[in-house]
C-alpha positions as CSV (number, residue, x, y, z in Angstrom):
1,X,32.2,49.1,-77.2
2,X,33.4,52.0,-78.8
3,X,36.6,53.4,-81.2
4,X,38.5,56.3,-81.2
5,X,39.8,57.7,-84.5
6,X,42.9,59.5,-85.1
7,X,42.7,60.5,-81.2
8,X,44.6,63.1,-79.6
9,X,46.9,64.1,-77.4
10,X,44.3,64.8,-74.2
11,X,42.7,61.5,-74.3
12,X,40.6,62.6,-70.9
13,X,38.0,63.7,-73.2
14,X,37.7,60.2,-74.9
15,X,37.9,58.3,-71.5
16,X,35.4,61.0,-69.7
17,X,32.6,60.7,-72.7
18,X,33.2,56.8,-72.5
19,X,32.7,56.8,-68.7
20,X,29.2,59.5,-69.4
21,X,28.2,56.6,-72.0
22,X,29.0,53.6,-70.2
23,X,31.2,52.3,-73.2
24,X,34.4,50.6,-73.6
25,X,37.2,51.9,-75.8
26,X,38.4,48.7,-77.6
27,X,39.8,49.9,-80.6
28,X,41.9,52.8,-81.8
29,X,42.4,53.8,-85.6
30,X,44.9,55.8,-87.2
31,X,44.1,57.2,-90.3
32,X,48.3,57.4,-90.9
33,X,50.6,58.3,-88.9
34,X,50.4,62.0,-88.0
35,X,53.7,64.6,-88.9
36,X,51.4,67.4,-87.5
37,X,50.7,66.7,-84.4
38,X,51.1,64.1,-81.5
39,X,48.5,61.3,-81.4
40,X,47.0,60.1,-78.1
41,X,47.2,56.4,-80.1
42,X,49.2,54.4,-77.3
43,X,48.3,56.1,-74.3
44,X,44.9,55.2,-75.0
45,X,45.5,51.8,-76.0
46,X,47.5,51.6,-72.7
47,X,45.0,53.0,-70.6
48,X,42.0,50.9,-72.2
49,X,43.6,47.9,-73.4
50,X,42.6,49.2,-77.0
51,X,44.0,47.6,-79.8
52,X,45.6,50.0,-82.4
53,X,44.7,49.7,-85.8
54,X,47.1,51.1,-89.0
55,X,47.3,51.2,-92.7
56,X,49.2,48.1,-93.5
57,X,51.9,50.0,-95.4
58,X,52.4,51.8,-92.2
59,X,55.3,49.0,-91.3
60,X,55.0,50.8,-87.7
61,X,57.2,48.7,-85.6
62,X,54.4,48.9,-82.0
63,X,51.5,46.9,-81.3
64,X,49.5,47.3,-84.4
65,X,46.4,45.8,-86.6
66,X,47.9,46.2,-89.7
67,X,44.5,46.6,-92.3
68,X,44.1,46.0,-95.7
69,X,41.4,46.8,-98.0
70,X,37.8,45.6,-97.0
71,X,39.1,44.6,-93.4
72,X,37.2,45.7,-91.1
73,X,35.3,45.4,-87.3
74,X,32.1,45.6,-85.8
75,X,30.9,47.6,-82.9
76,X,27.4,45.9,-82.1
77,X,25.3,47.6,-85.4
78,X,28.0,49.5,-86.3
79,X,30.6,48.2,-88.9
80,X,33.7,49.9,-90.1
81,X,35.4,48.7,-93.1
82,X,38.7,49.8,-93.9
83,X,39.9,51.4,-97.2
84,X,43.1,51.6,-97.8
85,X,43.8,54.9,-99.7
86,X,47.3,56.4,-100.2
87,X,46.9,60.2,-100.2
88,X,48.3,62.6,-97.7
89,X,50.3,59.4,-97.1
90,X,50.7,55.5,-98.1
91,X,49.5,54.4,-95.9
92,X,46.8,56.0,-95.6
93,X,43.4,54.7,-95.0
94,X,39.9,55.7,-94.9
95,X,36.6,54.0,-93.0
96,X,33.6,53.0,-94.3
97,X,30.7,52.9,-91.4
98,X,27.5,51.3,-91.8
99,X,24.4,51.1,-89.5
100,X,23.7,47.7,-90.2
101,X,19.9,48.9,-88.6
102,X,19.8,50.9,-91.3
103,X,21.1,50.1,-94.6
104,X,23.7,47.2,-96.1
105,X,25.1,49.9,-98.0
106,X,28.0,52.4,-96.2
107,X,26.0,55.6,-94.6
108,X,29.4,57.5,-94.1
109,X,33.1,57.8,-94.9
110,X,36.1,58.9,-92.6
111,X,38.6,60.3,-94.9
112,X,42.0,61.1,-92.6
113,X,43.7,63.6,-94.4
114,X,42.7,61.5,-98.2
115,X,40.3,64.1,-98.7
116,X,40.3,67.7,-98.0
117,X,37.3,70.5,-99.0
118,X,38.8,71.7,-102.7
119,X,41.8,69.2,-102.5
120,X,43.5,65.6,-102.5
121,X,46.2,64.9,-99.7
122,X,49.4,64.1,-101.8
123,X,51.8,61.6,-100.6
124,X,54.3,63.5,-103.2
125,X,55.2,65.6,-100.6
126,X,56.9,62.9,-98.8
127,X,61.1,63.4,-99.6
128,X,61.0,59.7,-100.7
129,X,58.7,59.5,-102.9
130,X,58.2,61.3,-106.4
131,X,55.8,61.6,-108.8
132,X,57.0,59.1,-111.0
133,X,57.0,56.5,-108.4
134,X,53.7,57.4,-107.8
135,X,52.5,57.2,-112.0
136,X,49.6,54.2,-112.0
137,X,48.6,54.3,-108.4
138,X,45.1,54.7,-108.1
139,X,42.3,54.4,-105.4
140,X,38.1,53.1,-106.0
141,X,35.7,52.3,-103.5
142,X,36.4,48.9,-103.4
143,X,40.6,48.9,-104.7
144,X,43.9,50.8,-103.7
145,X,46.4,49.8,-106.0
146,X,50.2,50.8,-106.7
């Protein structure tokens, strides 16, 4: 079984890779709703039967699993744990990646557009959000709160 995170529009690369590895794509995860490119999450889910996962704050109207801080999925020995990390957008999530064969601790984190080299995502760029609305928002490795 496989999970695809932030798929690009051309999903054939994922379908080809899954066929070559003889795995089924069961999860499609969006770290945030993308305004800067067209995502392939709908088509990938339609073609594979995979479930789409989004941060709970997305409020999306299409079928999806709304994930909250601490929710997770397991793919064999790989555990993916979701963290609500308002950053680039308010529904942004990061994904802790754990390999249960190696350690009970995460071995990696997928940050989407929450972290950049030398910078962080900024929710105040949303025209409906003002800096004063973000005062008091904070994120730690185990909590996200506004």
